[in-house]
N, C-alpha and C positions, 0 to 999 in steps of 0.2 A: 727359638727358631727351629725349623725343621731341618734336620741334617741326616744324610747328605741330600742335596737337592735332587729332584727328579729332573733329568735332562733329556733333551731331544736335539737332533742336528737340524740345521736349516733345510737340508734336502729331504728330511723325513716328511711323510704325508700327514695331512690333517687327520686322516683315519687313524694313523699310528699315534699321533698326539692325543686324540680323543680316547683311544684305548688306554694309553698310559695314565691319563688323568682319572679315568674311571677305575682302573686297577689300583691306583694309589690313593683314591678318594681325595683328590686335590683339584684346585681350580686354575693352576698355572704350571708351566714348565719353563725351566731355564734353557735357553738355546745356546748350545756350546759348539764351537767348531775349532778343531786343532787346539783344544784346551783353553780357548779364550771365549769369554762371554760375548755373544753376538746379538742377543736380544732376549725377550721374554714373550711367551705366547700364553694367553689366558683363554678360559672357556668362553668368555665374552667375545674375544677376537674371533674364535672359531665360529661361534653362533651368529654373530652379526656380519663380520667382514668375509667369513669363509663360507660355510655351508648355507647360512641364511642369506648370504649375498649372491648365491647362485654358483659358487665354486664347487668343483667336484671334490669328492673325498680324497682323491689321489693328488690334489694340489699340494705343493710344497709348503711347509710351515713358514718359510721366509716370505711367502706372499701375504701373510696376515700378521706376522709378529711385529712387536714394537722394537725398534732398534735403538731408540733413545731410552736407555734404562737408567733409572735412578737406583743407586746402590748405597749400602752402608758397609763399613769394614768391621771385621771380627773384633777389633780392639776398640771400636767406638763405644762410648758410654751409651746406655739405654736412652738417655735424654736426647741424644743425637737422633736416634730412630724416631722418637716421638715428634721432634721438631721437623724431621724430614717428611714424615707422613702428613703432618699439618701443613707444611709449606707446599708440598707437591700434589696432594690429593690422591696419590696412588694407594693401592691396597696391599701391595706386595713389594718387598725389597729383597733382591738378591744380596747375600752377605758374602763379601770377598775377603780372602786372605792371600796376600802376596799375588794379587791379580787373578786368583782362581776362585770360582764359586764354591763355597763350602756349605751353604745353607740358604734358606729363604725365611725371612721374617714377615709375618702378616699382621694386619690390623687385629685379627682375631687373637693372635699371640699376645698382643699388648692388652687387649680386653681381658684375657685370662690373667695376665700379670696384675692388672688393676684389681680384679676380683680377689685374687689371692692376697694381695696387700690389704684390701678392705677386710677380708676375713681374718687376717692376722690382727688387725686393729680391733675388730668387733668381738673377736673371741673372748678376750678377758672381760670386756664389758658385759657380754651376754652371760658369762658364768657368774659374775658378781650380781647381776640382776636376778638370775635364777636362784641363787643361794639366799637372797634376802627374803624374809618372811613377808607375806602379804600384809598390807596395812592400809590405812585410809589414803585416799587419793591425795596428791601433793597440794591441791587447792583447798583441802579441808572439806570438800563436798562429800556427799554420801556415795558409797560404792553401790553398783548395781550387780545383783546376783543373777547368774544365768538361769 
């Protein structure tokens, strides 16, 4: 997960939200008010419902944010996150600890986890293959020289 989460207040402008996303190279912001999670706003929310929908750049974030936020908890097993992504179809999950947002887990984070695990599994296989001397193909056929 990315920690700490990049946050915005509901009364902040779409222009400020866009600036924060660009500055942090992220596609969503956790919306926090008085320390509590109030929603999430994504680059898609801003592009489609906000500026693309004819709203001014000074429009408040709460005009386009999603208030029904699916979350995971910091102590949840990673499998819970996989299941939550699969069940809900969302691409980003705020991570809570004692009711406070402490990070954001994205589909991309899970893709990276899968790739790392695959590399861990394939590493020993690749090394064993590279250390074996070349020989005839397993089917007994002739090998082709480049």
